[in-house]
BALOLO-239881 format. One record per residue (C-alpha): residue number from 1; residue in three letters; chain; x negated, y negated, z negated. Coordinates in nm, 2 decimals. Example, Ala and Ser with C-alpha at 12.3 -4.5 7.8 and 13.67 -1.06 7.14 Angstrom:
<atoms>
+------+------+-------+--------+--------+--------+
! resi ! resn ! chain !   east !  north !     up !
+------+------+-------+--------+--------+--------+
!    1 !  Ala !     A !  -1.23 !   0.45 !  -0.78 !
!    2 !  Ser !     A !  -1.37 !   0.11 !  -0.71 !
+------+------+-------+--------+--------+--------+
</atoms>
This chain:
<atoms>
+------+------+-------+--------+--------+--------+
! resi ! resn ! chain !   east !  north !     up !
+------+------+-------+--------+--------+--------+
!    1 !  Met !     A !  -6.70 ! -13.74 ! -10.97 !
!    2 !  Lys !     A !  -7.09 ! -13.77 ! -10.98 !
!    3 !  Lys !     A !  -7.10 ! -13.52 ! -11.25 !
!    4 !  Phe !     A !  -6.87 ! -13.28 ! -11.07 !
!    5 !  Asn !     A !  -7.08 ! -13.30 ! -10.75 !
!    6 !  Lys !     A !  -7.40 ! -13.23 ! -10.93 !
!    7 !  Val !     A !  -7.26 ! -12.93 ! -11.10 !
!    8 !  Leu !     A !  -7.12 ! -12.81 ! -10.76 !
!    9 !  Leu !     A !  -7.46 ! -12.85 ! -10.61 !
!   10 !  Ala !     A !  -7.61 ! -12.66 ! -10.88 !
!   11 !  Gly !     A !  -7.38 ! -12.39 ! -10.83 !
!   12 !  Leu !     A !  -7.43 ! -12.37 ! -10.45 !
!   13 !  Ser !     A !  -7.80 ! -12.37 ! -10.49 !
!   14 !  Val !     A !  -7.78 ! -12.08 ! -10.74 !
!   15 !  Leu !     A !  -7.56 ! -11.90 ! -10.48 !
!   16 !  Phe !     A !  -7.78 ! -11.96 ! -10.19 !
!   17 !  Phe !     A !  -8.06 ! -11.82 ! -10.40 !
!   18 !  Ile !     A !  -7.86 ! -11.49 ! -10.47 !
!   19 !  Val !     A !  -7.79 ! -11.45 ! -10.10 !
!   20 !  Ile !     A !  -8.15 ! -11.47 !  -9.95 !
!   21 !  Ser !     A !  -8.37 ! -11.39 ! -10.25 !
!   22 !  Ser !     A !  -8.50 ! -11.02 ! -10.19 !
!   23 !  Cys !     A !  -8.43 ! -10.66 ! -10.09 !
!   24 !  Arg !     A !  -8.24 ! -10.60 ! -10.43 !
!   25 !  Lys !     A !  -7.96 ! -10.81 ! -10.28 !
!   26 !  Ala !     A !  -7.70 ! -10.75 ! -10.06 !
!   27 !  Phe !     A !  -7.67 ! -10.81 !  -9.66 !
!   28 !  Ala !     A !  -7.38 ! -11.05 !  -9.61 !
!   29 !  Ala !     A !  -7.25 ! -10.79 !  -9.35 !
!   30 !  Gly !     A !  -7.21 ! -10.47 !  -9.56 !
!   31 !  Gly !     A !  -7.38 ! -10.40 !  -9.86 !
!   32 !  Ser !     A !  -7.71 ! -10.37 ! -10.08 !
!   33 !  Ile !     A !  -8.02 ! -10.22 !  -9.90 !
!   34 !  Thr !     A !  -8.14 ! -10.11 ! -10.24 !
!   35 !  Gly !     A !  -8.21 !  -9.71 ! -10.25 !
!   36 !  Ala !     A !  -8.31 !  -9.45 !  -9.99 !
!   37 !  Trp !     A !  -8.23 !  -9.40 !  -9.63 !
!   38 !  Glu !     A !  -8.35 !  -9.12 !  -9.41 !
!   39 !  Met !     A !  -8.35 !  -9.06 !  -9.02 !
!   40 !  Gln !     A !  -8.44 !  -8.74 !  -8.83 !
!   41 !  Lys !     A !  -8.61 !  -8.77 !  -8.50 !
!   42 !  Gly !     A !  -8.71 !  -8.42 !  -8.35 !
!   43 !  Ser !     A !  -8.89 !  -8.24 !  -8.62 !
!   44 !  Leu !     A !  -8.99 !  -8.57 !  -8.79 !
!   45 !  Thr !     A !  -8.82 !  -8.71 !  -9.09 !
!   46 !  His !     A !  -8.82 !  -9.07 !  -9.17 !
!   47 !  Val !     A !  -8.78 !  -9.22 !  -9.51 !
!   48 !  Leu !     A !  -8.71 !  -9.59 !  -9.63 !
!   49 !  Leu !     A !  -8.72 !  -9.67 !  -9.98 !
!   50 !  Phe !     A !  -8.62 ! -10.00 ! -10.13 !
!   51 !  Ala !     A !  -8.65 ! -10.11 ! -10.51 !
!   52 !  Asp !     A !  -8.74 ! -10.43 ! -10.69 !
!   53 !  Gly !     A !  -8.82 ! -10.62 ! -10.37 !
!   54 !  Tyr !     A !  -9.07 ! -10.38 ! -10.23 !
!   55 !  Phe !     A !  -9.03 ! -10.10 !  -9.95 !
!   56 !  Thr !     A !  -9.21 !  -9.81 !  -9.82 !
!   57 !  His !     A !  -9.16 !  -9.63 !  -9.48 !
!   58 !  Thr !     A !  -9.28 !  -9.29 !  -9.45 !
!   59 !  Thr !     A !  -9.27 !  -9.01 !  -9.17 !
!   60 !  Phe !     A !  -9.34 !  -8.65 !  -9.23 !
!   61 !  Asp !     A !  -9.27 !  -8.30 !  -9.07 !
!   62 !  Lys !     A !  -9.09 !  -8.09 !  -9.33 !
!   63 !  Ile !     A !  -9.11 !  -7.78 !  -9.16 !
!   64 !  Asn !     A !  -9.49 !  -7.77 !  -9.08 !
!   65 !  Lys !     A !  -9.59 !  -7.99 !  -9.39 !
!   66 !  Asn !     A !  -9.75 !  -8.24 !  -9.21 !
!   67 !  Phe !     A !  -9.79 !  -8.60 !  -9.34 !
!   68 !  Val !     A !  -9.78 !  -8.84 !  -9.03 !
!   69 !  Gln !     A !  -9.79 !  -9.20 !  -9.18 !
!   70 !  Thr !     A !  -9.68 !  -9.45 !  -9.44 !
!   71 !  Arg !     A !  -9.67 !  -9.81 !  -9.50 !
!   72 !  Gly !     A !  -9.52 ! -10.07 !  -9.74 !
!   73 !  Gly !     A !  -9.50 ! -10.39 !  -9.91 !
!   74 !  Thr !     A !  -9.29 ! -10.67 ! -10.05 !
!   75 !  Cys !     A !  -8.99 ! -10.77 !  -9.84 !
!   76 !  Gln !     A !  -8.69 ! -11.02 !  -9.83 !
!   77 !  Ile !     A !  -8.37 ! -11.02 !  -9.66 !
!   78 !  Asn !     A !  -8.24 ! -11.33 !  -9.47 !
!   79 !  Asn !     A !  -7.96 ! -11.36 !  -9.22 !
!   80 !  Gly !     A !  -8.00 ! -11.00 !  -9.08 !
!   81 !  Lys !     A !  -8.36 ! -10.99 !  -9.09 !
!   82 !  Leu !     A !  -8.59 ! -10.81 !  -9.30 !
!   83 !  Thr !     A !  -8.94 ! -10.96 !  -9.36 !
!   84 !  Ala !     A !  -9.21 ! -10.76 !  -9.50 !
!   85 !  Met !     A !  -9.54 ! -10.84 !  -9.61 !
!   86 !  Ile !     A !  -9.75 ! -10.54 !  -9.57 !
!   87 !  Glu !     A !  -9.99 ! -10.41 !  -9.84 !
!   88 !  Phe !     A ! -10.08 ! -10.07 !  -9.68 !
!   89 !  Asp !     A ! -10.05 !  -9.91 !  -9.33 !
!   90 !  Thr !     A ! -10.21 !  -9.58 !  -9.26 !
!   91 !  Gln !     A ! -10.17 !  -9.64 !  -8.88 !
!   92 !  Gln !     A ! -10.21 ! -10.00 !  -8.82 !
!   93 !  Lys !     A ! -10.46 ! -10.12 !  -9.07 !
!   94 !  Glu !     A ! -10.49 ! -10.46 !  -8.93 !
!   95 !  Gln !     A ! -10.12 ! -10.51 !  -9.01 !
!   96 !  Val !     A ! -10.22 ! -10.53 !  -9.40 !
!   97 !  Gly !     A ! -10.18 ! -10.90 !  -9.52 !
!   98 !  Gln !     A !  -9.95 ! -10.97 !  -9.22 !
!   99 !  Ser !     A !  -9.60 ! -11.06 !  -9.23 !
!  100 !  Val !     A !  -9.38 ! -10.86 !  -9.01 !
!  101 !  Thr !     A !  -8.99 ! -10.91 !  -8.93 !
!  102 !  Tyr !     A !  -8.74 ! -10.66 !  -8.84 !
!  103 !  Ala !     A !  -8.39 ! -10.67 !  -8.72 !
!  104 !  Ala !     A !  -8.16 ! -10.51 !  -9.00 !
!  105 !  Ser !     A !  -7.79 ! -10.46 !  -9.05 !
!  106 !  Ile !     A !  -7.58 ! -10.24 !  -9.30 !
!  107 !  Asp !     A !  -7.24 ! -10.10 !  -9.22 !
!  108 !  Ser !     A !  -7.11 !  -9.88 !  -9.52 !
!  109 !  Asp !     A !  -7.37 !  -9.60 !  -9.58 !
!  110 !  Gln !     A !  -7.57 !  -9.66 !  -9.22 !
!  111 !  Leu !     A !  -7.86 !  -9.90 !  -9.18 !
!  112 !  Thr !     A !  -7.94 ! -10.00 !  -8.83 !
!  113 !  Thr !     A !  -8.30 ! -10.15 !  -8.78 !
!  114 !  Asp !     A !  -8.60 ! -10.16 !  -8.54 !
!  115 !  Val !     A !  -8.83 ! -10.08 !  -8.83 !
!  116 !  Ser !     A !  -8.97 !  -9.76 !  -8.66 !
!  117 !  Gly !     A !  -9.04 !  -9.95 !  -8.35 !
!  118 !  Ser !     A !  -8.69 !  -9.88 !  -8.17 !
!  119 !  Lys !     A !  -8.34 !  -9.95 !  -8.26 !
!  120 !  Asp !     A !  -8.22 !  -9.67 !  -8.52 !
!  121 !  Thr !     A !  -7.95 !  -9.58 !  -8.74 !
!  122 !  Trp !     A !  -8.06 !  -9.45 !  -9.09 !
!  123 !  Lys !     A !  -7.83 !  -9.26 !  -9.34 !
!  124 !  Arg !     A !  -7.82 !  -9.38 !  -9.71 !
!  125 !  Thr !     A !  -7.92 !  -9.08 !  -9.94 !
!  126 !  Asp !     A !  -7.89 !  -9.28 ! -10.26 !
!  127 !  Asp !     A !  -7.80 !  -9.63 ! -10.38 !
!  128 !  Gly !     A !  -8.08 !  -9.69 ! -10.60 !
!  129 !  Lys !     A !  -7.88 !  -9.66 ! -10.93 !
!  130 !  Ala !     A !  -8.07 !  -9.49 ! -11.17 !
!  131 !  Gly !     A !  -8.26 !  -9.54 ! -11.51 !
!  132 !  Leu !     A !  -8.61 !  -9.50 ! -11.36 !
!  133 !  Ala !     A !  -8.53 !  -9.69 ! -11.03 !
!  134 !  Gly !     A !  -8.77 !  -9.96 ! -10.96 !
!  135 !  Asn !     A !  -9.14 ! -10.05 ! -10.85 !
!  136 !  Trp !     A !  -9.39 !  -9.91 ! -11.11 !
!  137 !  Arg !     A !  -9.75 !  -9.95 ! -11.14 !
!  138 !  Ile !     A !  -9.98 !  -9.75 ! -11.36 !
!  139 !  Thr !     A ! -10.12 !  -9.96 ! -11.64 !
!  140 !  Ala !     A ! -10.24 !  -9.72 ! -11.93 !
!  141 !  Gln !     A ! -10.34 !  -9.34 ! -11.98 !
!  142 !  Met !     A ! -10.45 !  -9.11 ! -12.25 !
!  143 !  Arg !     A ! -10.83 !  -9.11 ! -12.29 !
!  144 !  Gly !     A ! -10.92 !  -8.84 ! -12.55 !
!  145 !  Asp !     A ! -10.64 !  -8.89 ! -12.83 !
!  146 !  Lys !     A ! -10.60 !  -9.26 ! -12.76 !
!  147 !  Ile !     A ! -10.38 !  -9.45 ! -12.48 !
!  148 !  Glu !     A ! -10.60 !  -9.71 ! -12.32 !
!  149 !  Pro !     A ! -10.51 !  -9.98 ! -12.08 !
!  150 !  Ile !     A ! -10.64 !  -9.92 ! -11.72 !
!  151 !  His !     A ! -10.87 ! -10.22 ! -11.62 !
!  152 !  Gln !     A ! -10.84 ! -10.25 ! -11.25 !
!  153 !  Thr !     A ! -11.07 ! -10.49 ! -11.06 !
!  154 !  Gly !     A ! -10.97 ! -10.68 ! -10.76 !
!  155 !  Thr !     A ! -10.63 ! -10.58 ! -10.59 !
!  156 !  Arg !     A ! -10.68 ! -10.21 ! -10.63 !
!  157 !  Lys !     A ! -10.36 ! -10.03 ! -10.77 !
!  158 !  Thr !     A ! -10.16 !  -9.74 ! -10.81 !
!  159 !  Ile !     A !  -9.77 !  -9.77 ! -10.76 !
!  160 !  Lys !     A !  -9.49 !  -9.55 ! -10.77 !
!  161 !  Leu !     A !  -9.15 !  -9.65 ! -10.60 !
!  162 !  Leu !     A !  -8.83 !  -9.47 ! -10.72 !
!  163 !  Thr !     A !  -8.48 !  -9.50 ! -10.61 !
!  164 !  Gly !     A !  -8.19 !  -9.30 ! -10.72 !
!  165 !  Asn !     A !  -8.35 !  -8.96 ! -10.63 !
!  166 !  Arg !     A !  -8.65 !  -9.02 ! -10.43 !
!  167 !  Phe !     A !  -8.99 !  -9.11 ! -10.53 !
!  168 !  Gln !     A !  -9.33 !  -9.22 ! -10.35 !
!  169 !  Trp !     A !  -9.65 !  -9.30 ! -10.51 !
!  170 !  Ala !     A !  -9.95 !  -9.47 ! -10.34 !
!  171 !  Ala !     A ! -10.31 !  -9.57 ! -10.43 !
!  172 !  Ile !     A ! -10.38 !  -9.86 ! -10.26 !
!  173 !  Asn !     A ! -10.61 ! -10.19 ! -10.22 !
!  174 !  Pro !     A ! -10.45 ! -10.46 ! -10.02 !
!  175 !  Gly !     A ! -10.75 ! -10.69 ! -10.04 !
!  176 !  Thr !     A ! -10.98 ! -10.46 !  -9.86 !
!  177 !  Lys !     A ! -10.69 ! -10.27 !  -9.67 !
!  178 !  Glu !     A ! -10.81 !  -9.95 !  -9.81 !
!  179 !  Phe !     A ! -10.55 !  -9.64 !  -9.84 !
!  180 !  Ser !     A ! -10.65 !  -9.37 ! -10.10 !
!  181 !  Gly !     A ! -10.37 !  -9.15 ! -10.07 !
!  182 !  Thr !     A !  -9.99 !  -9.09 ! -10.13 !
!  183 !  Gly !     A !  -9.72 !  -8.84 ! -10.20 !
!  184 !  Gly !     A !  -9.36 !  -8.81 ! -10.24 !
!  185 !  Gly !     A !  -9.02 !  -8.63 ! -10.22 !
!  186 !  Thr !     A !  -8.71 !  -8.61 ! -10.46 !
!  187 !  Tyr !     A !  -8.69 !  -8.63 ! -10.82 !
!  188 !  Thr !     A !  -8.45 !  -8.56 ! -11.13 !
!  189 !  Phe !     A !  -8.46 !  -8.72 ! -11.47 !
!  190 !  Lys !     A !  -8.25 !  -8.57 ! -11.74 !
!  191 !  Asp !     A !  -8.28 !  -8.51 ! -12.12 !
!  192 !  Gly !     A !  -8.62 !  -8.63 ! -12.14 !
!  193 !  Lys !     A !  -8.74 !  -8.42 ! -11.84 !
!  194 !  Tyr !     A !  -8.87 !  -8.56 ! -11.50 !
!  195 !  Thr !     A !  -8.89 !  -8.30 ! -11.24 !
!  196 !  Glu !     A !  -9.05 !  -8.40 ! -10.89 !
!  197 !  Thr !     A !  -9.01 !  -8.17 ! -10.60 !
!  198 !  Ile !     A !  -9.31 !  -8.26 ! -10.33 !
!  199 !  Glu !     A !  -9.21 !  -8.32 !  -9.96 !
!  200 !  Phe !     A !  -9.53 !  -8.48 !  -9.84 !
!  201 !  Phe !     A !  -9.88 !  -8.50 !  -9.95 !
!  202 !  Ser !     A ! -10.14 !  -8.70 !  -9.76 !
!  203 !  Arg !     A ! -10.42 !  -8.52 !  -9.94 !
!  204 !  Asp !     A ! -10.32 !  -8.16 !  -9.94 !
!  205 !  Ser !     A ! -10.03 !  -8.02 !  -9.75 !
!  206 !  Asn !     A ! -10.03 !  -7.72 !  -9.96 !
!  207 !  Arg !     A !  -9.88 !  -7.88 ! -10.24 !
!  208 !  Val !     A !  -9.56 !  -7.95 ! -10.05 !
!  209 !  Gly !     A !  -9.27 !  -7.76 ! -10.17 !
!  210 !  Ala !     A !  -9.41 !  -7.73 ! -10.53 !
!  211 !  Ser !     A !  -9.18 !  -7.86 ! -10.82 !
!  212 !  Leu !     A !  -9.36 !  -8.02 ! -11.12 !
!  213 !  Thr !     A !  -9.18 !  -8.10 ! -11.44 !
!  214 !  Phe !     A !  -9.30 !  -8.35 ! -11.72 !
!  215 !  Asp !     A !  -9.19 !  -8.51 ! -12.03 !
!  216 !  Gly !     A !  -9.06 !  -8.86 ! -11.98 !
!  217 !  Lys !     A !  -8.92 !  -9.13 ! -12.18 !
!  218 !  Leu !     A !  -8.85 !  -9.51 ! -12.14 !
!  219 !  Glu !     A !  -9.01 !  -9.71 ! -12.43 !
!  220 !  Asn !     A !  -9.01 ! -10.10 ! -12.46 !
!  221 !  Gly !     A !  -8.95 ! -10.11 ! -12.07 !
!  222 !  Asp !     A !  -9.24 !  -9.89 ! -11.99 !
!  223 !  Trp !     A !  -9.21 !  -9.52 ! -11.85 !
!  224 !  His !     A !  -9.44 !  -9.28 ! -12.04 !
!  225 !  His !     A !  -9.51 !  -8.96 ! -11.83 !
!  226 !  Ser !     A !  -9.70 !  -8.66 ! -11.97 !
!  227 !  Gly !     A !  -9.77 !  -8.30 ! -11.88 !
!  228 !  Leu !     A !  -9.97 !  -8.10 ! -11.61 !
!  229 !  Ser !     A ! -10.09 !  -8.26 ! -11.28 !
!  230 !  Ser !     A ! -10.05 !  -8.07 ! -10.95 !
!  231 !  Lys !     A ! -10.41 !  -7.95 ! -11.02 !
!  232 !  Gly !     A ! -10.33 !  -7.83 ! -11.40 !
!  233 !  Asp !     A ! -10.50 !  -8.12 ! -11.55 !
!  234 !  Lys !     A ! -10.33 !  -8.27 ! -11.86 !
!  235 !  Ile !     A ! -10.20 !  -8.60 ! -11.83 !
!  236 !  Tyr !     A ! -10.03 !  -8.89 ! -12.02 !
!  237 !  Glu !     A !  -9.95 !  -9.20 ! -11.83 !
!  238 !  Val !     A !  -9.79 !  -9.52 ! -11.88 !
!  239 !  Trp !     A !  -9.62 !  -9.70 ! -11.59 !
!  240 !  Ser !     A !  -9.48 ! -10.06 ! -11.62 !
!  241 !  Arg !     A !  -9.25 ! -10.23 ! -11.37 !
!  242 !  Lys !     A !  -9.43 ! -10.44 ! -11.12 !
+------+------+-------+--------+--------+--------+
</atoms>
C-alpha cells in the first residue's frame, strides 16, 4: 500500500506540474494559449504571440503603417491567470523587471483577457504548430567566410518569436531596460525558403509591406538563416532556441 501511495503521489505531482507549468500548456477551461491571437480596435491591430513560455503584445496601425507599442517577457498560466515577467515595454519602461498578472480564459478559438487594459476578446490566427515555432535567440553569424559565435555581454540580446505563421524580433536589454527596435508580421517556411512579410517596423515604417525571402534550414536544433537583409546587406545568421 505504501508503495502504491508513493507511486500515486508521484503521478499527481507530475500532473500538477503539467497543469501549471507555462504558456505552452493548456488552460483548464478550453485549450492551449500557444500561437497567435489578434484583436482590432478601431484602426489599431493588437497581436499577441505565445511560444516556449514567452509572449509579446504589439499594437500597430496597418493602414497608416504606424508602429504604436510592444512589450514582452516570460509567462506562466495558473488558474485562469496569466502572470508575466516583463523584459521589455516601449510605453512603460518602469514595468521591465516587474511581474504583472492578467485575467485570461479560452473558449475554443477565442481568448478573453485584460492584457490591453480592458476586458477584450481575441481571435486565434494560428495554433503555434510549425517546425520553426518557438522562442529563438541569435547566437552566431557569418563574419568573412567563418560562422562565429556572438559574444553578448550582460543581458543584451536579440530574440525572435515565431508561431505558426507570425514572427516578431526584438533587440532588448532587460538589465538596463533598453529597447533598440522590433519588427514583425507573417511568415512562410517551405522547401528551404523562409519568407517574411513585414506588418510593423519600429525603426522605419517605409519597410512595412515588404516581403523578404531567405534560405533557411534546421540543423542540429539550430535555425540557419541566410540571404539579404531589408537594407540589401548579405547575412548569415544562426538562431538557437532560448
